[in-house]
C-alpha positions as CSV (number, residue, x, y, z in Angstrom):
1,M,-11.4,-2.8,17.5
2,T,-13.4,-0.2,19.5
3,K,-12.6,2.8,18.7
4,S,-11.5,3.9,22.1
5,D,-9.1,0.7,21.4
6,F,-8.1,2.1,17.6
7,V,-7.6,5.7,19.4
8,E,-5.6,3.8,21.4
9,L,-3.2,2.2,18.3
10,I,-2.9,5.6,17.1
11,Q,-1.9,7.1,19.9
12,K,1.1,4.6,19.8
13,N,2.1,4.2,16.6
14,G,1.4,8.1,16.3
15,E,3.3,8.8,19.3
16,Y,0.8,11.1,20.0
17,D,1.3,12.5,24.3
18,S,-2.2,12.0,25.3
19,K,-5.4,10.0,23.9
20,A,-6.9,13.5,23.4
21,A,-4.4,14.4,20.7
22,A,-4.6,11.4,19.2
23,E,-8.7,11.0,19.3
24,K,-8.1,15.1,17.8
25,A,-5.8,13.8,14.4
26,L,-8.2,11.3,14.2
27,K,-11.6,13.4,13.8
28,A,-9.8,15.1,11.5
29,F,-8.7,12.6,9.1
30,I,-12.5,11.3,9.1
31,S,-14.1,14.9,8.7
32,S,-11.5,15.8,6.3
33,V,-12.4,12.5,4.3
34,T,-15.5,13.5,5.2
35,E,-16.0,16.8,2.9
36,A,-13.5,15.7,0.4
37,L,-16.4,12.9,-0.5
38,V,-19.3,15.2,-0.4
39,K,-17.6,17.2,-2.8
40,K,-17.4,13.9,-4.9
41,E,-13.3,14.0,-5.1
42,S,-11.3,11.2,-4.4
43,V,-8.7,11.2,-1.6
44,S,-5.9,8.8,-2.8
45,L,-3.3,7.7,-0.3
46,V,-0.3,5.8,-1.9
47,G,0.2,1.9,-1.0
48,F,-2.9,2.2,0.9
49,G,-6.4,2.8,-0.5
50,T,-8.1,5.7,-2.9
51,F,-11.5,6.9,-0.9
52,S,-14.3,8.1,-3.6
53,T,-18.1,8.4,-4.8
54,V,-19.8,6.2,-7.0
55,D,-23.0,7.3,-8.4
56,V,-25.9,4.1,-7.8
57,K,-28.7,3.7,-10.0
58,E,-32.6,3.8,-9.0
59,K,-33.4,0.0,-7.6
60,S,-36.1,-1.8,-7.9
61,G,-37.1,-5.2,-5.7
62,K,-39.3,-8.0,-3.7
63,V,-39.2,-8.4,-0.4
64,P,-38.5,-12.2,0.3
65,G,-41.6,-14.0,1.8
66,T,-44.2,-11.7,0.6
67,D,-46.0,-10.1,-2.5
68,K,-44.0,-6.6,-1.4
69,T,-42.2,-4.7,-3.2
70,Y,-39.6,-1.1,-3.3
71,T,-38.2,1.6,-4.5
72,K,-34.1,2.5,-3.4
73,A,-34.1,6.2,-4.9
74,A,-31.0,7.2,-6.9
75,H,-27.8,7.5,-5.4
76,T,-24.6,8.5,-4.0
77,A,-22.5,6.1,-2.0
78,P,-18.9,6.2,-0.8
79,K,-16.8,3.7,-1.7
80,F,-13.3,2.2,-0.5
81,K,-10.4,0.9,-2.6
82,M,-7.8,-1.2,-1.3
83,G,-4.6,-0.4,-2.8
84,K,-1.5,-2.3,-2.5
85,T,0.9,-2.4,0.1
86,L,-1.9,-3.1,2.3
87,K,-3.6,-5.6,0.3
88,D,-0.1,-7.7,0.9
89,A,0.5,-7.2,4.2
90,V,-4.0,-8.4,4.9
91,A,-2.6,-11.4,2.9
92,G,0.3,-12.1,4.1
93,N,-1.0,-12.3,8.1
């Protein structure tokens, strides 16, 4: 599903008058979740899931097929954990 298709779905399910209003709602949701994650806060939507961050340690490894090695710096990564209602809906489909 493309972003355009998803905006149309939001317009239909949210009963928005226009695609522009639905896209504005999507942008507001995305920017709000992003802002919370940047502050290292989690966002819990009961039944849907939880957006959070996790600290990833520095990692080193070897490039397959060569003798080259690499080191990936420690960083913070976004994480999503599905809620039970969403899990059940996907599994039942």
